[in-house]
C-alpha positions in Angstrom: 0.0 0.0 0.1 1.6 3.4 -1.1 2.0 6.2 1.3 -0.3 8.4 -0.9 -3.1 5.9 -0.7 -2.6 5.8 3.2 -3.0 9.6 3.3 -5.9 9.9 0.8 -8.7 10.9 3.2 -9.1 11.6 6.9 -12.9 10.4 6.8 -12.1 7.0 5.2 -9.3 6.4 7.5 -11.4 7.3 10.6 -13.7 4.6 9.6 -11.0 2.0 9.0 -9.3 2.9 12.1 -12.5 2.3 14.1 -13.4 -0.8 12.3 -10.9 -3.4 13.5 -10.7 -2.0 17.1 -14.3 -2.4 18.1 -15.3 -6.2 17.4 -13.9 -9.5 18.0 -13.2 -11.0 14.6 -14.9 -14.3 13.9 -17.6 -13.5 16.5 -19.3 -10.4 15.2 -19.7 -8.9 18.8 -17.7 -6.9 21.0 -15.8 -9.0 23.7 -15.6 -8.3 27.4 -12.3 -6.7 27.7 -11.9 -6.3 31.5 -11.0 -2.6 32.3 -13.5 -0.4 34.2 -13.5 3.4 34.3 -11.9 3.3 37.9 -9.2 1.1 36.4 -8.4 3.6 33.6 -8.4 6.6 36.1 -6.0 4.8 38.4 -3.9 3.6 35.7 -3.4 6.9 34.2 -2.6 8.3 37.9 -0.3 5.5 38.3 1.9 6.1 35.3 1.8 10.0 35.7 2.7 10.0 39.3 6.1 8.3 39.3 9.6 9.6 38.9 8.3 12.6 36.9 6.4 13.8 39.9 8.5 12.9 43.0 11.8 13.2 41.3 11.2 15.9 38.5 9.3 18.4 40.5 12.2 19.4 42.6 14.4 19.5 39.5 12.0 22.0 37.9 11.9 24.2 40.8 15.7 24.0 41.1 16.0 25.1 37.5 13.4 28.1 37.5 13.2 29.1 41.1 9.6 30.5 42.3 9.0 31.4 38.7 8.2 27.6 38.0 4.7 28.6 39.2 4.5 30.3 35.8 5.9 27.1 33.9 3.2 25.0 35.8 0.2 27.3 35.0 1.3 27.5 31.4 2.0 23.6 31.3 -1.4 22.9 33.0 -3.3 24.8 30.3 -1.3 23.1 27.5 -1.7 19.6 29.1 -5.5 20.1 29.7 -6.0 21.0 26.2 -3.8 18.1 24.8 -5.7 15.6 27.1 -9.0 16.8 26.1 -8.1 16.6 22.3 -6.9 13.0 23.0 -10.1 12.2 25.0 -12.4 13.5 22.2 -10.5 11.1 19.7 -10.3 8.2 22.1 -14.0 8.4 23.0 -15.0 8.5 19.2 -12.4 6.1 18.1 -11.1 3.6 20.9 -7.8 2.1 20.0 -5.0 0.5 21.6 -2.7 2.6 19.3 -4.4 5.7 20.8 -2.8 8.8 19.4 -0.7 6.8 16.8 -3.8 5.7 15.3 -5.3 9.2 15.4 -2.0 10.8 13.7 -2.2 8.2 10.9 -6.0 9.1 10.4 -5.5 12.7 10.7 -2.2 13.6 9.3 -0.9 10.6 7.5 0.5 7.1 7.9 4.1 8.4 8.4 2.8 10.6 11.3 1.3 7.4 13.0 4.5 5.4 12.4 6.7 8.2 13.8 4.6 9.0 16.7 4.1 5.6 17.7 7.6 4.4 17.7 8.9 7.6 19.1 6.5 7.2 22.1 7.4 3.7 22.4 11.2 4.5 22.4 10.5 7.3 25.2 8.6 4.5 27.3 11.4 2.0 27.1 13.8 4.9 28.2 11.3 5.7 31.1 11.2 2.1 32.2 14.8 2.6 33.0 14.1 5.9 34.9 11.4 4.4 37.0 13.3 1.4 38.0 16.7 3.2 38.7 14.8 5.6 40.9 13.2 2.7 42.9 16.4 0.9 43.0 18.4 4.0 44.3 15.9 4.3 47.1 16.0 0.6 48.1 19.8 0.7 48.1 19.8 3.7 50.2 18.0 1.5 52.9 20.0 -1.5 52.3 23.6 -0.4 51.1 24.9 -3.9 50.8 22.4 -4.6 48.1 23.7 -3.9 44.5 21.7 -1.5 42.5 21.3 -3.8 39.5 20.1 -6.6 41.7 17.0 -4.5 42.7 16.4 -3.5 39.0 16.3 -7.2 38.0 13.8 -8.1 40.7 11.6 -5.1 39.7 11.9 -6.2 35.9 11.0 -10.1 36.8 8.1 -9.3 39.2 6.4 -6.5 37.4 6.8 -8.3 34.1 5.0 -11.1 35.4 2.0 -9.0 36.5 1.7 -7.6 33.0 1.2 -11.0 31.7 -2.1 -11.2 33.7 -5.3 -10.6 31.9 -6.4 -6.9 31.6 -8.9 -7.1 34.3 -6.5 -8.6 37.0 -3.7 -6.3 36.0 -6.0 -3.3 36.3 -6.9 -4.3 39.9 -3.4 -4.6 40.9 -2.4 -1.2 39.3 -5.4 0.4 41.1 -4.3 -0.7 44.4 -0.7 0.5 43.7 -1.8 3.7 42.5 -4.3 4.3 45.3 -1.6 4.1 47.8 0.5 6.9 46.3 -2.7 9.1 45.7 -3.4 8.7 49.5 0.1 9.5 50.3 0.0 12.8 48.2 -3.2 13.9 49.9 -1.5 13.2 53.3 1.3 15.4 52.0 -0.9 18.2 50.9 -2.7 18.3 54.4 0.6 18.2 56.4 2.1 21.1 53.9 -0.9 23.2 54.5 -0.6 22.7 58.2 2.9 23.9 58.2 2.0 26.7 55.9 -0.8 28.0 58.1 1.0 27.5 61.5 -1.1 24.7 62.7 1.9 22.4 62.5 5.1 24.1 63.8 8.4 23.8 62.0 8.0 26.1 58.9 11.5 27.3 58.2 11.2 30.5 55.9 8.4 33.3 55.3 6.6 33.6 52.0 8.5 36.7 51.2 11.8 34.9 51.5 10.2 32.0 49.5 9.3 34.2 46.6 11.5 37.1 46.6 14.7 36.0 48.6 17.4 33.6 47.4 17.8 35.3 44.2 14.5 36.8 43.3 11.3 35.4 41.8 12.9 34.3 38.6 16.5 33.8 39.3 17.3 32.1 36.0 15.1 34.4 33.9 13.1 33.4 31.0 15.4 30.5 29.9 14.8 29.0 33.4 11.2 29.2 32.8 11.7 27.3 29.6 13.7 24.6 31.2 11.1 24.2 34.0 8.3 23.9 31.5 10.2 21.0 29.6 10.8 19.3 32.9 7.0 19.8 34.0 5.8 18.5 30.5 8.0 15.4 30.9 6.5 14.8 34.4 2.8 15.1 33.2 3.7 12.4 30.7 1.9 9.1 31.4 -1.5 10.4 31.2 -1.6 9.3 27.6 -2.1 5.6 29.0 -5.7 6.2 29.9 -6.5 6.3 26.0 -4.2 3.3 25.1 -6.2 1.2 27.6 -9.4 2.3 26.7 -9.4 0.0 23.7 -9.4 -3.0 26.2 -12.4 -1.5 28.4 -15.7 -3.1 28.8 -17.4 0.1 27.5 -14.7 2.1 25.9 -16.5 5.4 25.1 -18.2 5.7 28.6 -15.3 4.6 30.6 -12.9 7.1 28.5 -15.4 10.0 29.2 -15.6 9.3 32.9 -11.9 8.5 33.5 -10.4 11.6 31.5 -12.5 14.2 33.5 -11.4 12.7 36.8 -8.0 12.2 36.0 -7.2 15.7 34.5 -8.3 17.6 37.6 -6.8 15.4 40.1 -3.5 15.5 38.5 -3.5 19.3 38.4 -4.5 19.5 42.0 -1.8 17.2 42.9 0.8 18.8 40.8 0.0 22.5 41.3 -0.8 22.1 44.9 2.5 20.1 45.5 4.8 22.5 43.8 3.2 25.6 45.5 3.8 24.0 48.9 7.3 23.1 48.1 8.2 26.8 47.1 6.5 28.0 50.2 8.2 25.6 52.7 11.8 24.8 51.1 14.4 27.3 49.8 14.3 26.8 45.7 18.1 26.3 45.8 18.6 23.8 48.8 19.9 20.3 48.2 16.6 19.0 49.7 14.7 20.4 46.8 17.0 18.8 44.3 17.0 15.3 45.9 14.0 14.6 48.3 11.7 17.5 48.5 8.6 15.7 49.5 10.4 13.9 52.4 12.1 16.9 53.6 8.6 18.9 54.0 7.3 15.8 56.1 10.4 15.7 58.1 10.1 19.6 58.8 6.7 18.7 60.5 8.4 16.7 63.1 6.4 13.4 62.5 8.4 10.6 63.6 9.7 8.4 60.8 7.4 10.2 58.2 10.4 10.7 55.9 10.9 6.9 55.9 7.2 6.5 55.1 7.2 8.8 52.4 10.4 7.1 50.8 8.4 3.8 50.9 5.5 5.5 49.1 7.9 7.1 46.5 9.4 3.4 46.0 5.9 2.1 45.4 5.0 5.0 43.1 8.0 4.2 40.9 7.3 0.5 40.6 3.7 1.2 40.0 4.7 3.6 37.0 7.1 1.0 35.8 4.3 -1.6 35.6 2.0 0.9 33.8 4.5 1.8 31.3 5.3 -2.0 30.5 1.6 -2.0 29.8 1.6 1.2 27.6 4.8 0.1 25.5 3.5 -3.3 24.9 0.2 -1.9 23.4 1.6 0.6 21.4 4.0 -1.9 19.8 1.1 -4.3 19.3 -1.2 -1.6 17.4 2.0 -0.4 15.3 2.4 -4.1 14.3 -1.2 -4.7 13.6 -1.6 -1.6 11.3 1.6 -3.1 9.4 4.1 -0.8 11.0 6.0 -3.5 12.9 6.8 -7.2 13.2 3.8 -9.3 12.7 5.3 -11.9 15.2 4.4 -9.5 18.1 0.6 -10.2 17.4 0.9 -13.6 18.7 0.6 -17.3 17.3 -2.8 -16.9 15.8 -2.8 -13.8 13.3 -5.7 -13.4 11.1 -7.3 -10.7 8.9 -10.4 -8.8 10.2 -13.8 -9.7 8.7 -14.1 -6.3 6.9 -11.0 -6.4 4.6 -11.8 -3.1 3.1 -10.0 -1.7 6.0 -6.8 -2.4 3.9 -7.9 -0.1 1.1 -8.7 2.6 3.7 -5.3 2.8 5.1 -5.5 0.6 8.1 -3.9 -2.9 8.1 -6.6 -5.5 9.1 -4.5 -7.9 11.2 -5.8 -9.1 14.4 -3.9 -11.4 17.1 -4.0 -11.7 20.8 -5.8 -8.7 22.0 -8.8 -9.0 19.8 -9.2 -12.7 20.5 -9.3 -11.6 24.4 -5.7 -12.9 25.2 -2.9 -10.8 26.9 -0.3 -9.8 24.1 2.5 -12.0 25.5 4.9 -11.3 22.9 4.5 -7.7 23.0 5.0 -7.6 26.8 8.1 -9.9 26.5 9.6 -7.4 24.2 9.3 -4.6 26.6 10.5 -6.7 29.5 13.5 -7.9 27.4 14.6 -4.1 26.8 14.0 -3.3 30.3 16.8 -5.6 31.0 19.2 -3.2 29.1 18.4 -0.8 31.9 19.4 -3.5 34.4 22.8 -3.8 32.5 23.0 0.0 32.7 22.5 0.2 36.2 25.3 -2.3 36.6 27.6 -0.3 34.4 26.7 3.1 35.1 25.0 3.0 38.6 25.7 6.8 39.5 25.0 8.5 36.0 22.1 6.6 34.4 19.3 8.9 35.9 20.6 11.9 34.2 21.2 9.9 30.9 17.7 8.8 30.7 16.0 12.0 31.8 17.8 13.8 28.8 16.9 10.9 26.6 13.1 11.4 27.1 12.8 15.1 27.7 11.7 16.4 24.0 9.4 13.4 22.9 6.2 14.4 24.7 6.4 18.0 22.9 6.5 16.2 19.3 3.8 13.5 20.1 1.5 16.1 21.6 1.8 18.5 18.8 0.7 15.6 16.6 -2.1 14.7 19.0 -3.6 18.3 18.7 -3.2 18.5 14.9 -4.9 15.1 14.5 -7.7 16.4 16.6 -7.9 19.8 14.7 -8.2 17.7 11.3 -10.6 15.1 12.6 -13.0 17.2 14.8 -15.4 18.1 12.0 -15.6 14.7 10.2 -16.2 13.0 13.7 -18.9 15.7 14.6 -20.5 15.0 11.2 -20.6 11.3 11.9 -22.3 12.0 15.2 -19.5 10.0 17.3 -18.4 12.7 19.5 -19.4 11.8 23.1 -16.9 14.2 24.5 -16.1 17.5 23.1 -13.1 19.7 23.3 -13.9 22.9 25.3 -13.0 26.2 23.5 -13.1 24.7 20.0 -11.5 25.9 17.7 -9.3 28.3 19.5 -8.0 26.3 22.4 -6.3 23.5 20.1 -4.3 26.3 18.4 -3.3 27.7 21.7 -1.9 24.3 22.6 0.0 24.0 19.2 1.5 27.6 19.6 2.4 27.0 23.2 4.2 23.6 22.7 6.1 25.0 19.7 7.2 28.1 21.7 8.5 25.7 24.4 10.7 24.3 21.8 12.0 27.5 20.4 12.5 28.7 24.1 14.7 25.7 24.6 17.1 26.9 21.9 18.3 29.5 24.2 19.4 27.0 27.0 22.4 24.6 26.4 20.7 21.5 27.9 17.5 22.3 25.9 19.5 22.6 22.5 21.0 19.3 23.2 17.6 17.6 23.8 16.2 19.5 20.6 19.0 18.1 18.5 18.9 14.5 20.0 15.1 14.3 19.7 15.0 16.1 16.1 17.5 13.7 14.9 15.6 10.5 16.1 12.3 11.9 14.7 14.0 12.5 11.3 15.4 8.8 11.4 12.2 7.5 11.9 10.7 9.7 9.1 13.2 8.4 6.8 12.9 4.9 8.1 9.1 5.0 7.3 9.7 6.0 3.8 12.5 3.9 3.0 10.3 0.9 4.3 7.2 1.7 2.3 9.3 2.1 -0.8 10.7 -1.2 -0.2 7.1 -2.6 0.4 5.9 -1.0 -2.7 8.9 -2.6 -4.8 8.1 -6.0 -3.6 4.5 -5.5 -4.1 5.2 -4.2 -7.7 7.5 -7.4 -8.3 5.1 -9.8 -6.9 2.3 -8.2 -9.2 4.5 -8.3 -12.3 5.3 -11.9 -11.4 1.7 -12.9 -11.1 0.9 -11.3 -14.4 3.7 -13.2 -16.2 2.5 -16.5 -14.4 -1.1 -16.1 -15.4 0.1 -15.5 -18.9 1.9 -18.7 -19.2 
């Protein structure tokens, strides 16, 4: 199938994208998939509240100072807009490929390929980030245990959990996410108590917190830009709610319920936490960079609360690791089902959909484990196997791996989120005409364009910062490589198809 044919009409591709995802082939009726709306909400929280939240929040404050609040307000507006764009599409077209499927339908097949594999690459890097953060906490408790041993145990245990059926995995993840949500609420209560003087121990005044220590914006505009990227990275993971929606019992209803609750909970947790951290800790202190949440709780003088918080952070990290194995395996599965990856990933029993017209509409109609009600074991195994690379890095680079991984994933979300919003802009009118929009973007059509301009502005601002430029170059190069790989791959496939067609004509002539 040529790239031109794949891009020959958003409306047709929407129909094709929706077709193979909604029914179990061979049976003609939707199957029971297992996830409930509560599972989707907690899985999204589980993925988003991980290393990016507990470790990245303090880093963002350290980079920008109190002005990081400006970064958070801007990031919050952008994130809410992107998530509403993604939710609108996911509620209309539930797909395990999520934004990759929508980019294929709204922009072109090359965009689906690029955004899907770029995000998959990021998730593989994030797996290493989450397990490394958890291992560093564990080895601080038990210095005699090697960091790589801890990461090995995490990979084996949580990889096994991901081999469970969707419903069972959702329940495990919901309990893990629930624990850290309770911990964050506890932190917010204690922090407010310190701020209001109900709990003694507050070490600085509000004037000193916001004006002292170098002023409100000690790093200027570039610091706000760097803080924005760190915040955008920490918000990453919310996308899992749309990836998992395809395996929900009632995908459209579950999607609508989950996304509304997740967006506002995350904003309260993130913005509330960073505001308290700035008020209670000097922005340039060592505690802010390393363990800001534990430092605030220790300030309250509650016995052993610092250790308790570290346990919660440990659980949060392994929970996020588990959620990201799930997301990476489903993205790889969807890409392979649409002819953008190895068919082997789909399972031992691969077959075409009942409606073979999907191929002509730009969506490869191949079905495997997920559509037949099974866990995609091969896809999960690939993610777990690649996670072992991070185990090796923890053995070889135990002290520097965290920074290596953080730099690797910083810009991916900007690229993916731009494609999400552009896809929603291009598909909105068609989906509305078809009457399938159960959840609509507020502020249409101006808010989506605000998000696109905001995301592109962040990329421009990053050019004025050395670390930002390095990430722009790295992610720009990777994106260009993926685009070139797609067109080279399509060209090769077209040549093979042409040769096969010629051989068939010659054979029939004989």
